[in-house]
Every structure is written in structure tokens, then in C-alpha cells.
C-alpha positions in Angstrom: -11.2 -62.0 52.5 -14.1 -59.8 53.7 -12.9 -56.8 51.7 -14.5 -57.6 48.3 -17.8 -58.0 46.6 -18.7 -60.0 43.5 -20.4 -58.8 40.3 -21.6 -61.7 38.2 -21.3 -60.8 34.5 -24.7 -60.9 32.7 -23.6 -63.7 30.3 -22.7 -65.9 33.3 -25.9 -64.9 35.2 -28.1 -65.9 32.3 -26.1 -69.1 31.5 -28.0 -72.4 32.0 -24.7 -74.4 31.9 -24.0 -73.6 35.6 -26.0 -73.9 38.8 -26.4 -70.8 41.0 -23.8 -72.3 43.4 -21.4 -72.9 40.6 -21.8 -69.3 39.3 -21.1 -67.9 42.8 -18.0 -70.1 43.2 -16.8 -69.2 39.6 -17.2 -65.5 40.2 -15.4 -65.7 43.6 -12.5 -67.6 41.9 -12.4 -64.8 39.3 -12.2 -62.2 42.0 -9.5 -64.0 44.0 -7.5 -64.8 40.8 -7.6 -61.2 39.6 -4.1 -60.2 40.7 -2.0 -63.4 40.1 -4.1 -65.1 37.5 -4.8 -67.9 39.9 -6.4 -68.2 43.4 -5.3 -69.9 46.6 -8.1 -70.7 48.9 -9.3 -73.6 51.0 -12.8 -75.1 50.5 -13.6 -74.0 54.1 -12.6 -70.4 53.5 -14.6 -70.2 50.2 -17.6 -71.8 51.9 -17.4 -69.3 54.8 -17.1 -66.4 52.4 -20.0 -67.4 50.2 -22.3 -68.6 53.0 -22.3 -72.2 51.5 -21.6 -75.6 53.0 -18.2 -77.0 52.4 -19.9 -79.9 50.4 -21.6 -77.4 48.1 -18.2 -75.7 47.4 -16.5 -79.1 46.8 -19.2 -80.2 44.4 -19.2 -76.8 42.6 -15.5 -76.9 42.1 -15.6 -80.4 40.8 -18.4 -79.6 38.4 -16.6 -76.4 37.2 -13.5 -78.4 36.5 -15.5 -81.1 34.6 -17.2 -78.3 32.6 -13.7 -76.9 31.7 -14.5 -73.6 33.4 -11.6 -73.8 35.8 -8.1 -75.4 35.9 -6.8 -76.8 39.1 -3.0 -77.3 39.7 -2.2 -79.5 42.6 1.2 -79.7 44.2 3.0 -80.7 47.4 4.5 -78.0 49.7 6.5 -80.1 52.1 4.0 -82.6 53.3 1.0 -80.5 52.6 -1.0 -80.8 49.4 -1.8 -77.3 47.9 -3.7 -76.1 44.9 -4.2 -73.1 42.7 -7.3 -72.5 40.7 -7.5 -70.4 37.6 -10.2 -69.6 35.0 -9.8 -71.4 31.7 -9.1 -69.1 28.7 -12.5 -70.0 27.3 -14.3 -68.7 30.4 -12.2 -65.6 30.4 -13.2 -64.9 26.8 -16.9 -66.0 27.0 -17.9 -64.1 30.1 -17.1 -60.3 29.9 -15.1 -60.0 33.1 -14.0 -56.6 32.0 -11.0 -56.6 29.7 -8.0 -57.3 31.9 -6.3 -60.8 31.8 -8.4 -62.0 34.7 -11.6 -60.3 36.0 -11.0 -56.6 36.0 -14.2 -55.0 37.1 -15.6 -58.1 38.7 -14.6 -56.8 42.1 -13.7 -53.5 43.7 -12.1 -53.4 47.1 -14.4 -51.7 49.6 -13.2 -48.7 51.5 -15.0 -46.8 54.3 -16.0 -43.8 52.1 -16.4 -45.5 48.7 -18.9 -43.9 46.4 -20.1 -44.7 42.9 -18.1 -41.6 41.8 -14.7 -43.0 42.8 -15.1 -46.6 41.7 -13.0 -47.1 38.5 -14.6 -49.2 35.8 -13.2 -51.1 32.9 -13.3 -48.0 30.6 -11.1 -46.0 33.0 -8.1 -48.3 33.0 -5.9 -48.8 29.9 -6.2 -52.2 28.4 -3.5 -54.8 27.8 -2.9 -55.8 24.2 -5.1 -58.9 24.6 -8.0 -56.9 26.0 -7.8 -54.4 23.1 -7.8 -57.2 20.6 -10.9 -58.8 22.3 -12.7 -55.4 22.3 -11.9 -54.7 18.6 -13.1 -58.1 17.6 -16.3 -57.6 19.6 -16.8 -54.4 17.6 -16.4 -56.3 14.3 -12.9 -55.0 13.7 -9.6 -56.8 13.3 -6.8 -57.9 15.6 -4.3 -55.9 13.4 -6.2 -52.7 13.9 -6.4 -53.3 17.6 -2.7 -53.8 17.9 -2.1 -50.6 15.9 -4.4 -48.8 18.3 -2.8 -50.4 21.4 0.8 -49.7 20.4 0.0 -46.1 19.3 -1.6 -45.2 22.7 1.0 -47.2 24.6 3.7 -45.2 23.0 2.1 -41.9 24.0 1.4 -43.0 27.6 -2.4 -43.3 27.0 -2.8 -39.5 26.7 -4.6 -37.3 24.2 -3.4 -33.7 24.1 -1.6 -34.2 27.4 -4.7 -35.5 29.2 -5.0 -39.0 30.4 -7.6 -41.0 28.5 -10.8 -41.2 30.5 -12.6 -43.9 28.4 -10.5 -46.0 26.1 -13.5 -47.8 24.6 -14.9 -44.5 23.2 -11.5 -43.8 21.8 -11.3 -47.2 20.3 -14.7 -46.8 18.6 -13.4 -43.5 17.0 -10.2 -45.3 15.9 -12.3 -48.0 14.2 -14.6 -45.4 12.6 -11.6 -43.5 11.2 -10.3 -46.6 9.5 -13.5 -47.4 7.6 -13.4 -46.1 4.1 -15.8 -43.3 3.3 -18.7 -44.4 1.1 -18.4 -43.1 -2.4 -21.2 -41.0 -3.6 -22.4 -41.5 -7.1 -23.5 -38.3 -8.7 -26.4 -38.7 -11.1 -26.6 -36.4 -14.0 
């Protein structure tokens, strides 16, 4: 698991609800849960990856579960107890992980010749419907307008004039602006 790095969202970084260790564990879980919506990892592996003691990881996971930041599903696989850990919906919505169901933008895989020019960010990738609704609400707009936007651009393959959309947030802001009624001018005579 050495091929990732963690970016802690500003809202989480500034939060006083979590200790620094809990923030690191939570961000690592978000990274590892990115693809499937849940993460598989042992406490030892997580401790080794984060440079923490196993006890610190165990205490952090317990505290995160008690604070309703993560959900743990335990099950038996043969005679071995396993678990999956996922972020709760509240944590996904409260901390701006980036717009995808789980943690887009929190981590980018590292490649030998990576540069800031070839790292895609949350604006480069089309949203899912849920991400569009969250963004529109954040902008003070409605879920209905977000769904109209999403379904329109989904139907045209997220292209404008044949070109792939480079920044869907900018396009969404224009969509919101177009929907606002023009102010009526009163002509004084």
C-alpha cells in the first residue's frame, strides 16, 4: 500500500472533534475505501503505513466508530474473523472529499514521472448524480436543477460542442446562473 498519499480535507484538518491520529486514520480509510466504498486492512498494516503504533490505530478506529465517523462490518470467513470499514454518509457529506461517492481527490496514485500538470482533480472528472446534487446545494441551488444538469450532460456524453468538459463545476455555475430570473428594471419617468 505504498503507492498512495493522503490529502486531508480542510474541514477535517480544522475539526476539533478528532485527534490528529484519528484524522490520519480517517483519511487513510477514505483513500482505501475509494474504489469499493469500503476498506479491507489489518490494524498492523494501517499502523505500518501511517507510522503509528498498533495501539494508536486500534484506539483511533474505536473512537471513530464511537463518533459515528466510520462503520465497521465484521464477518467470518472460514475460521478467520474479517472486517470492512467504510465512512458514514455524514462524514462523506461533511468533509469535502471531492464529489465522488467516496473520496475522489483524496488520493492520487503515484507514478514515476507524475507532475502537477497530469494529476486530475475533482473538476476534471464527471460527477455522479449524488455529487452533482451536493455541489448544486452547496451553491445554494436545488436538487431538481442539479438532476436536470446531470441528466442533460450525461445524455450528451459530458461534451460541449464535441469537446470533453474540462471543468464541470464551472459549467454547473453557468447552468445555475442561466436558471436565475433576470432582475426586472423599473423605468422611472
